[in-house]
C-alpha positions in Angstrom: -4.7 19.6 -1.0 -3.3 17.6 1.9 -1.5 14.7 0.3 -2.6 12.1 2.9 -4.1 8.7 2.4 -7.5 10.0 3.6 -7.6 12.2 0.5 -6.4 9.7 -2.0 -9.7 9.4 -3.8 -9.9 13.1 -4.4 -6.4 13.6 -5.7 -5.6 14.6 -9.2 -3.3 12.2 -11.1 -0.3 14.4 -10.4 -1.2 14.7 -6.7 -1.6 10.9 -6.5 1.9 10.5 -8.1 3.4 12.8 -5.5 1.6 11.0 -2.7 2.9 7.6 -3.9 6.5 9.0 -4.2 6.3 10.2 -0.6 4.7 7.0 0.6 7.4 4.9 -1.1 10.2 7.1 0.5 8.6 6.7 3.9 8.4 3.0 3.5 12.1 2.8 2.4 13.2 4.5 5.6 11.4 2.1 7.9 12.9 -1.1 9.3 10.7 -4.1 8.9 10.4 -5.1 12.6 6.9 -3.6 13.0 5.7 -5.3 9.9 7.1 -8.7 11.1 5.3 -8.2 14.4 2.1 -7.3 12.7 2.2 -10.4 10.5 3.2 -12.6 13.5 0.0 -11.3 15.2 -2.1 -12.5 12.3 -2.7 -9.1 10.7 -2.0 -8.1 7.1 0.5 -5.5 6.1 0.4 -3.1 3.1 3.4 -2.0 1.0 4.5 -1.0 -2.5 7.3 -2.2 -4.7 9.0 -0.5 -7.6 6.7 -2.1 -10.1 3.4 -1.8 -8.2 0.9 0.0 -10.5 0.1 3.6 -9.6 -2.8 3.8 -7.1 -2.4 0.3 -5.9 -0.6 -1.4 -2.9 0.3 -5.0 -2.0 -1.5 -6.6 0.9 0.5 -9.4 2.4 -1.4 -11.8 4.7 0.1 -13.5 7.7 0.0 -16.8 5.8 2.2 -15.4 3.1 -0.5 -14.8 0.4 -0.3 -11.5 -1.4 -3.0 -9.5 -3.1 -3.0 -6.3 -5.2 -5.5 -3.9 -3.8 -6.8 -0.4 -4.7 -7.8 2.3 -2.2 -8.9 4.9 -4.9 -12.5 4.8 -3.7 -11.5 5.3 -0.1 -12.3 1.6 0.6 -10.0 -1.3 0.1 -10.9 -3.1 -3.2 -9.3 -6.5 -4.2 -7.8 -6.3 -7.7 -5.9 -9.6 -8.1 -3.9 -12.3 -6.3 -0.1 -12.0 -6.6 2.5 -14.8 -6.8 4.1 -15.6 -3.5 
């Protein structure tokens, strides 16, 4: 299976783990200038941290709020607010 975000809802647990490892590695290579520009334009950004639960990402809003969200259904689903 193609391990792309479009297929996340159809991945086995092992494929999802591999996808998240690749996703984390890609994020680590990026500088944050595009993210800062996106936030400055009023748009949220999505990212993961070491302790982000599998299958989840952090959504940071332009006002600084953070939410834990899940995309396992193919749609963004709010899980919980996170401390800022």
